[in-house]
LUMLOTOR-440867 format. One line per field, with one value per residue: residue number from 1; residue in one letter; chain; y, x, z of N, C-alpha, C in turn. Coordinates in Angstrom, 2 decimals. Layout:
REM LUMLOTOR-440867
pos <- (NUM,...)
code <- (A,...)
unit <- (A,...)
n.Y <- (Y,...)
n.X <- (X,...)
n.Z <- (Z,...)
ca.Y <- (Y,...)
ca.X <- (X,...)
ca.Z <- (Z,...)
c.Y <- (Y,...)
c.X <- (X,...)
c.Z <- (Z,...)
This chain:
REM LUMLOTOR-440867
pos <- (1,2,3,4,5,6,7,8,9,10,11,12,13,14,15,16,17,18,19,20,21,22,23,24,25,26,27,28,29,30,31,32,33,34,35,36,37,38,39,40,41,42,43,44,45,46,47,48,49,50,51,52,53,54,55,56,57,58,59,60,61,62,63,64,65,66,67,68,69,70,71,72,73,74,75,76,77,78,79,80,81,82,83,84,85,86,87,88,89,90,91,92,93,94,95,96,97,98,99,100,101,102,103,104,105,106,107,108)
code <- (M,T,D,E,E,A,I,E,V,L,K,R,M,K,S,E,L,E,S,L,S,E,I,S,Q,E,A,R,A,T,V,T,L,D,Q,Q,S,V,G,R,L,S,R,M,D,A,L,Q,G,Q,A,M,A,Q,A,S,E,R,Q,R,R,A,D,I,Q,R,I,E,A,A,L,R,R,I,E,D,G,E,F,G,Y,C,V,E,C,G,E,E,I,A,P,K,R,L,E,V,D,S,A,A,A,F,C,I,N,C,A,Q)
unit <- (A,A,A,A,A,A,A,A,A,A,A,A,A,A,A,A,A,A,A,A,A,A,A,A,A,A,A,A,A,A,A,A,A,A,A,A,A,A,A,A,A,A,A,A,A,A,A,A,A,A,A,A,A,A,A,A,A,A,A,A,A,A,A,A,A,A,A,A,A,A,A,A,A,A,A,A,A,A,A,A,A,A,A,A,A,A,A,A,A,A,A,A,A,A,A,A,A,A,A,A,A,A,A,A,A,A,A,A)
n.Y <- (8.35,10.34,9.83,11.85,12.37,9.95,9.80,11.97,11.25,8.79,9.54,11.07,9.08,7.49,9.79,9.87,7.29,7.08,8.95,7.94,5.74,6.75,8.13,5.82,4.70,4.33,3.00,0.62,-0.27,-1.70,-3.77,-2.76,-4.84,-4.60,-5.55,-4.12,-1.81,-2.22,-4.32,-7.47,-7.97,-5.39,-5.72,-7.37,-6.54,-4.53,-5.55,-7.25,-4.83,-3.62,-5.53,-5.57,-3.09,-3.73,-5.39,-3.85,-1.89,-3.93,-4.09,-1.59,-0.99,-3.20,-1.65,0.44,-0.52,-1.70,1.08,2.17,0.47,0.51,3.66,2.65,1.37,3.39,5.13,3.27,3.06,1.48,1.57,1.06,-1.41,-5.00,-6.77,-9.44,-10.54,-8.37,-7.03,-4.33,-2.13,-2.04,1.65,2.80,0.92,1.46,3.93,3.59,1.90,2.79,1.97,-0.60,-3.53,-5.91,-7.05,-7.44,-9.54,-11.13,-10.75,-11.97)
n.X <- (-17.57,-15.49,-12.77,-10.92,-11.45,-10.75,-7.97,-6.68,-7.65,-6.03,-3.27,-2.72,-3.00,-0.83,1.16,0.90,1.34,4.41,5.52,5.03,7.04,9.63,9.66,9.73,11.92,14.41,13.46,13.63,15.78,19.25,19.30,22.18,23.52,25.26,26.30,27.29,25.72,23.18,20.70,19.86,17.46,16.02,17.49,16.12,13.51,14.51,14.70,12.56,10.96,12.11,11.34,8.47,8.55,9.11,7.35,5.72,6.37,6.67,3.68,3.51,4.64,3.05,0.61,1.10,1.69,-0.79,-2.05,-0.69,-1.22,-3.77,-4.21,-2.69,-5.12,-6.81,-5.64,-5.91,-8.27,-10.19,-10.71,-12.87,-13.97,-13.89,-11.28,-11.02,-13.48,-14.74,-16.79,-18.91,-17.25,-18.93,-19.79,-19.87,-18.00,-15.38,-15.04,-15.00,-12.49,-10.26,-8.51,-9.48,-9.48,-11.05,-14.79,-17.49,-17.93,-16.23,-13.69,-14.09)
n.Z <- (-9.61,-11.47,-13.68,-13.37,-10.67,-9.63,-10.50,-9.04,-6.37,-6.39,-6.92,-4.29,-2.30,-3.08,-2.93,0.15,1.06,0.04,1.57,4.54,3.81,4.13,6.07,7.39,7.23,8.95,11.23,10.09,9.32,9.47,12.92,15.54,17.50,19.67,22.58,24.70,25.29,24.97,25.80,26.41,26.05,24.96,23.12,21.72,21.58,19.78,17.38,17.23,16.43,14.59,12.81,12.51,11.38,8.74,7.87,7.56,5.68,3.10,2.92,2.32,-0.05,-1.69,-1.96,-3.04,-5.55,-6.03,-6.61,-8.74,-10.63,-10.98,-11.85,-14.44,-15.38,-15.90,-17.46,-19.57,-20.24,-19.15,-16.22,-13.38,-13.90,-13.58,-13.30,-13.93,-14.61,-16.49,-15.51,-14.50,-11.47,-8.93,-7.93,-5.26,-3.98,-5.40,-4.40,-1.73,-2.06,-4.60,-5.46,-5.97,-8.28,-8.57,-9.02,-6.21,-6.01,-7.50,-5.89,-4.11)
ca.Y <- (8.73,10.28,9.30,12.77,12.38,8.83,10.03,12.62,10.13,7.70,9.97,11.47,7.87,6.94,10.33,9.34,5.95,7.31,9.42,7.03,5.01,7.74,8.60,4.65,4.33,4.32,2.11,-0.52,-0.68,-3.19,-3.23,-3.24,-5.78,-4.33,-5.97,-3.38,-0.81,-2.83,-5.15,-8.96,-8.08,-4.40,-6.46,-8.39,-5.68,-3.71,-6.59,-6.97,-3.45,-4.17,-6.65,-4.90,-2.16,-4.13,-5.67,-2.79,-1.37,-4.20,-3.77,-0.02,-1.57,-3.41,-0.67,1.48,-1.25,-1.47,2.09,2.20,-0.44,1.73,4.61,2.72,0.82,5.08,5.24,2.40,3.12,0.40,1.65,0.76,-2.77,-6.05,-7.70,-10.74,-10.66,-7.64,-6.36,-2.69,-2.27,-0.59,2.97,2.77,0.22,2.14,5.40,3.09,1.64,3.47,0.98,-2.10,-3.96,-6.95,-6.43,-7.74,-11.51,-11.83,-10.64,-13.09)
ca.X <- (-16.42,-15.00,-11.62,-10.10,-11.46,-9.68,-6.52,-6.46,-7.49,-5.02,-2.18,-2.97,-2.85,0.38,1.89,1.18,2.06,6.12,6.20,5.34,7.82,10.49,9.84,10.11,13.67,15.44,12.86,13.44,17.55,19.76,19.69,23.16,23.76,25.91,26.26,27.84,25.18,21.89,20.60,19.43,15.43,16.20,18.09,14.83,12.33,14.41,14.85,10.76,10.62,12.60,10.19,7.13,8.53,9.83,6.37,4.39,6.88,6.04,2.21,3.26,4.85,1.91,-0.84,1.61,1.67,-1.87,-2.54,0.09,-2.05,-5.39,-3.56,-2.71,-6.29,-7.47,-4.91,-5.95,-10.18,-10.84,-10.66,-14.40,-14.31,-13.31,-9.73,-11.33,-15.06,-15.31,-18.33,-18.57,-17.29,-19.51,-18.98,-19.69,-16.48,-14.48,-15.17,-14.15,-10.98,-10.38,-7.61,-9.91,-9.57,-12.26,-16.13,-16.91,-17.96,-14.96,-12.79,-14.35)
ca.Z <- (-9.12,-12.58,-14.03,-12.70,-9.31,-9.08,-10.24,-7.76,-4.66,-5.86,-6.61,-3.00,-1.77,-3.61,-2.27,1.49,1.36,-0.01,2.76,4.90,3.59,4.06,7.53,8.77,6.83,9.76,12.05,8.81,9.46,10.13,14.01,15.74,18.60,20.54,23.92,25.72,25.37,24.87,26.96,25.74,26.03,24.35,21.42,21.07,21.34,18.51,16.28,16.78,15.98,12.90,11.86,12.01,10.17,7.83,7.43,7.48,4.37,2.48,2.97,1.75,-1.60,-2.41,-2.03,-3.91,-7.15,-6.68,-6.58,-9.82,-11.64,-11.13,-12.92,-15.68,-16.01,-16.09,-19.11,-20.58,-20.03,-18.13,-14.61,-13.03,-14.53,-12.87,-14.00,-13.69,-15.09,-16.87,-14.93,-13.68,-10.27,-7.95,-7.51,-3.95,-3.88,-5.84,-3.11,-0.44,-2.68,-5.69,-6.46,-6.40,-9.31,-8.79,-8.66,-5.07,-6.56,-8.18,-4.72,-3.11)
c.Y <- (9.00,10.33,10.54,12.41,10.85,9.05,10.90,11.89,9.25,8.17,10.79,10.18,7.60,8.00,10.29,8.09,6.15,8.00,9.07,6.00,5.78,7.65,7.21,3.77,3.70,3.46,0.54,-0.93,-1.59,-2.80,-3.70,-4.17,-5.74,-4.77,-4.75,-2.46,-1.10,-3.93,-6.71,-8.06,-6.57,-4.75,-6.84,-7.37,-4.72,-4.69,-7.03,-5.84,-3.22,-4.87,-6.42,-4.01,-2.32,-4.61,-5.02,-2.15,-2.32,-4.05,-2.32,0.03,-2.06,-2.65,0.52,0.79,-1.51,-0.31,2.49,1.33,0.18,2.37,4.09,2.01,2.59,4.85,4.23,2.08,1.90,0.18,1.76,-0.61,-3.86,-6.55,-8.96,-11.14,-9.80,-6.72,-5.14,-3.29,-1.17,0.36,3.20,1.95,0.94,3.69,4.78,2.29,2.16,2.64,-0.52,-2.54,-5.20,-6.62,-7.18,-9.24,-12.02,-11.97,-11.56,-14.29)
c.X <- (-15.71,-13.60,-10.82,-10.42,-10.72,-8.09,-5.96,-6.31,-6.33,-3.34,-1.97,-2.65,-1.34,1.39,2.37,1.92,4.15,6.40,6.20,6.60,9.23,10.71,9.91,11.38,14.49,14.90,13.24,15.36,17.80,20.16,21.09,23.42,25.05,25.83,26.05,26.93,23.91,21.93,19.92,17.37,15.41,16.07,16.45,13.44,12.56,14.37,13.07,10.32,10.62,11.65,8.80,7.57,8.88,8.94,5.56,5.15,6.45,4.84,2.33,3.35,3.65,0.58,-0.03,1.45,0.41,-2.69,-1.87,-0.85,-3.31,-5.03,-3.38,-4.41,-7.09,-7.06,-5.68,-7.08,-10.39,-10.82,-12.26,-14.48,-13.26,-12.45,-10.23,-12.76,-15.57,-16.21,-17.62,-18.58,-18.34,-19.30,-19.19,-18.36,-15.73,-14.46,-14.78,-12.87,-10.86,-9.66,-8.19,-9.78,-10.62,-13.50,-15.85,-17.39,-17.05,-13.67,-13.02,-13.68)
c.Z <- (-11.06,-12.47,-13.09,-10.94,-9.03,-8.81,-9.13,-6.52,-4.89,-5.72,-4.89,-1.93,-1.86,-2.64,-0.42,2.11,0.86,0.97,4.23,5.01,4.07,5.30,8.04,8.01,7.85,10.94,11.13,9.16,10.18,11.83,15.09,17.06,19.11,21.94,25.21,26.34,25.45,25.86,26.14,25.62,25.35,23.26,20.79,20.55,19.96,17.18,16.10,16.12,14.75,11.78,11.13,11.08,9.15,6.89,6.82,5.83,3.28,1.89,2.01,0.37,-2.55,-2.69,-2.95,-5.45,-7.22,-7.24,-8.18,-11.44,-12.04,-12.10,-14.22,-16.38,-16.40,-17.40,-20.24,-21.00,-19.51,-16.85,-14.32,-13.42,-14.22,-13.89,-14.38,-14.81,-16.48,-16.34,-14.36,-12.37,-9.59,-7.37,-6.25,-3.50,-4.27,-4.67,-2.08,-1.01,-3.94,-6.41,-6.45,-7.86,-9.72,-8.29,-7.17,-5.14,-6.70,-6.42,-3.77,-3.35)
């Protein structure tokens, strides 16, 4: 995978994650607890849905940070090399996860 291909893949991944973040914004919003309009179980379901949406958002933000770090490694000429040991990351691993920062040995 060339640097240009990696940049394209990483930017597309980042854009998709940011779009998902915007779409799920309402699901992460504060749940209004109005006993007159919603029963107890419905409120619990709403709170659980909110918690799951917030957890998904945290994972998306972590993934975006990994993507941004990979883009910085490309700029620095360090893309494709393990940040731990400096060995080359297998091309197949980068095809599966273009934001991979560790070789398979260091990732374990």
